[in-house]
C-alpha positions as CSV (number, residue, x, y, z in Angstrom):
1,M,57.0,21.3,127.3
2,E,53.1,21.1,127.7
3,S,51.4,23.5,130.3
4,S,47.4,23.7,131.2
5,I,45.7,26.7,129.5
6,L,44.0,27.9,132.4
7,S,45.2,28.4,135.9
8,A,43.4,30.0,138.8
9,T,44.9,33.4,138.0
10,T,43.9,33.6,133.8
11,I,40.5,34.9,133.8
12,P,40.9,37.5,136.4
13,A,44.3,38.8,134.7
14,L,42.7,39.2,131.5
15,I,40.1,40.8,133.0
16,F,42.2,43.2,134.5
17,A,44.2,43.7,131.0
18,S,41.1,44.5,129.3
19,I,39.9,47.2,132.0
20,L,42.8,48.8,131.7
21,F,42.4,49.1,128.0
22,V,38.8,50.3,128.6
23,V,39.9,52.8,131.1
24,S,42.7,54.1,128.8
25,I,40.1,54.1,126.1
26,I,37.7,56.6,127.9
27,V,40.5,58.9,129.4
28,G,42.0,59.2,126.1
29,L,38.7,60.0,124.1
30,V,37.9,62.7,127.1
31,L,41.5,64.2,126.9
32,G,41.7,64.4,123.2
33,R,37.8,65.4,122.3
34,K,38.9,68.6,120.6
35,L,41.7,66.6,118.5
36,S,41.1,64.9,115.2
37,S,40.2,61.5,115.1
38,V,43.7,60.4,114.1
39,E,45.2,62.1,116.9
40,R,42.4,60.9,119.3
41,L,43.3,57.5,119.1
42,V,46.9,58.1,119.3
43,V,46.3,59.8,122.8
44,V,44.2,56.8,123.6
45,W,46.9,54.4,122.7
46,L,49.6,56.9,124.8
47,V,47.4,56.8,128.0
48,Y,47.4,53.1,127.4
49,D,51.3,53.3,127.0
50,V,51.3,55.3,130.3
51,V,49.1,53.2,132.3
52,T,51.0,49.9,131.4
53,H,54.5,51.4,132.0
54,F,53.9,53.1,135.4
55,I,51.4,50.4,136.9
56,L,52.2,47.3,135.2
57,E,55.9,47.5,134.5
58,G,56.6,49.8,137.6
59,V,55.2,46.8,139.9
60,F,57.4,44.5,138.1
61,V,60.6,46.2,138.4
62,Y,59.8,46.8,142.1
63,Y,59.2,43.5,142.8
64,S,61.9,42.3,140.9
65,L,64.2,44.6,142.9
66,V,63.0,43.4,145.9
67,G,62.7,39.8,145.1
68,T,60.8,38.1,142.1
69,V,57.4,38.0,141.2
70,L,57.3,34.3,141.9
71,T,58.1,35.0,145.6
72,T,55.7,37.7,145.6
73,D,51.8,37.6,146.6
74,G,49.3,40.1,145.7
75,F,47.1,40.7,142.5
76,L,49.5,42.5,140.5
77,A,52.2,39.8,141.4
78,D,49.6,37.1,140.4
79,V,49.1,39.0,137.0
80,W,52.6,38.6,136.3
81,K,53.2,35.0,137.5
82,E,50.1,34.3,134.8
83,Y,52.5,36.3,132.0
84,A,55.4,34.1,133.1
85,R,54.0,30.8,132.4
86,A,54.2,31.7,128.7
87,D,57.7,33.6,129.3
88,A,59.6,32.4,132.5
89,R,62.0,35.4,132.9
90,W,59.4,37.6,134.2
91,G,59.0,35.1,137.0
92,V,62.6,35.0,138.2
93,S,63.8,38.9,137.9
94,D,66.0,37.7,135.0
95,P,68.6,40.8,134.8
96,T,67.8,41.8,131.0
97,I,64.3,41.7,131.3
98,V,64.4,44.0,134.7
99,S,66.9,46.3,133.1
100,M,65.2,46.7,129.9
101,E,62.0,47.2,131.9
102,L,63.4,49.6,134.4
103,L,64.7,52.1,131.5
104,T,61.1,51.5,129.7
105,A,59.1,52.0,132.9
106,V,60.8,55.2,134.1
107,F,61.9,56.8,130.5
108,D,59.2,55.4,128.2
109,G,56.6,56.0,130.5
110,T,57.4,59.8,131.2
111,L,58.1,60.3,127.3
112,A,54.5,58.9,126.9
113,V,53.3,61.6,129.6
114,V,55.7,64.5,127.7
115,L,53.8,63.3,123.9
116,I,50.1,63.8,125.5
117,Y,51.2,66.8,126.6
118,A,53.0,67.8,123.0
119,I,49.9,66.8,121.3
120,L,47.4,68.5,123.4
121,G,49.1,71.6,123.2
122,N,49.8,71.2,119.8
123,K,53.8,71.9,120.6
124,H,56.6,71.9,118.3
125,Y,58.4,68.7,119.5
126,H,55.6,66.8,119.1
127,H,57.0,64.4,116.4
128,Y,60.5,64.6,117.7
129,V,59.6,63.2,121.2
130,Q,56.7,60.7,119.2
131,I,59.8,59.3,117.1
132,V,62.4,58.9,120.4
133,L,59.3,57.2,122.1
134,C,58.7,54.7,119.3
135,V,62.5,53.9,118.9
136,C,62.6,53.2,122.6
137,E,59.3,50.8,122.5
138,L,61.0,48.8,119.5
139,Y,64.0,48.6,120.9
140,G,62.7,47.2,124.1
141,G,60.8,44.4,122.2
142,W,63.8,43.9,120.1
143,M,65.8,43.0,123.5
144,T,63.0,41.2,125.6
145,F,63.2,38.8,122.5
146,C,66.0,38.9,120.9
147,P,68.7,37.6,123.4
148,E,65.6,34.7,123.4
149,W,65.7,33.4,120.1
150,I,69.5,33.5,120.0
151,T,69.4,31.0,122.5
152,G,66.9,29.0,121.2
153,S,63.9,30.3,123.4
154,P,64.7,28.0,126.6
155,N,62.1,30.5,128.4
156,L,59.0,30.5,125.9
157,D,56.1,28.4,126.4
158,T,54.3,28.2,123.2
159,S,52.6,24.7,123.5
160,N,48.9,26.3,123.4
161,F,47.2,29.0,121.6
162,L,46.8,31.3,124.7
163,F,50.3,31.4,125.6
164,L,51.7,31.9,121.8
165,W,49.2,34.2,120.1
166,V,47.6,36.2,123.2
167,Y,50.5,36.6,125.6
168,L,53.8,36.1,123.6
169,V,52.3,37.8,120.0
170,F,49.5,40.0,121.0
171,F,50.5,41.5,124.1
172,N,53.9,42.0,122.5
173,G,53.2,42.2,118.9
174,I,50.9,45.9,119.7
175,W,54.1,47.5,120.9
176,V,55.8,47.0,117.4
177,V,53.0,47.3,115.0
178,I,51.4,50.8,116.8
179,P,55.1,52.3,117.3
180,G,56.0,51.4,113.7
181,A,52.8,52.9,112.7
182,L,53.2,56.1,114.8
183,M,56.8,56.5,113.3
184,W,55.7,56.5,109.8
185,Q,53.1,59.3,110.9
186,S,56.0,61.2,112.0
187,W,57.9,60.6,109.2
188,V,54.8,61.9,106.4
189,A,54.4,65.0,109.1
190,L,58.0,66.0,108.8
191,R,58.2,65.4,105.3
192,D,55.1,67.5,104.8
193,Q,56.4,70.3,107.2
194,H,59.7,70.3,105.1
195,T,57.7,70.8,101.8
196,E,56.0,73.4,103.2
197,L,58.7,75.4,104.3
198,S,60.6,74.5,101.3
199,T,57.9,76.3,99.3
200,F,57.4,79.0,101.4
201,K,61.1,80.0,101.1
202,N,61.3,79.8,97.4
203,R,58.3,81.7,96.8
204,A,60.1,84.1,99.3
205,R,63.1,84.2,97.1
206,G,61.0,84.9,93.9
207,K,59.2,87.9,95.7
208,K,62.5,89.6,96.3
209,K,63.6,88.8,92.7
């Protein structure tokens, strides 16, 4: 199905998305100013995660529970109407999407806040929470697109570069690539902690002998 690339909401929606990202960078860098470069970038991402889940997805869930995005007026509704041009399910309160987003907006957003606190406070549960959050993010991406792929993607419009590569691939792909990278970071950190603990225990046993 062919669709025109630009609409009245395309540029404002993309500008709004860019503003959210810039604000997240600023807030994340301020919060993580005492952290290492890598952890500072992680905090930047988590701030963006929180903003996206609580503001964008939270509003989507509200609109979808009281009506639909397509029948709602307002700027944030227009942002979602713009995305719905690429994935029609987001405009009509698709039950699978709303159910997944309800969990994501509330649970994942809260986990991201907890994780920011854990990183800033160097808490022992840092990597446990990070792994749980990343699994949730990856599962959310899977449940967003797997049902569509199985049914032949009837709701996806991939007729132009903007819809396919910006809306569908980029804006969803970052929720796969970055959580995947953070899971690897947690794996390495837990592996190193286990190695250090094992080394310490072995040395302690050696001294006792």
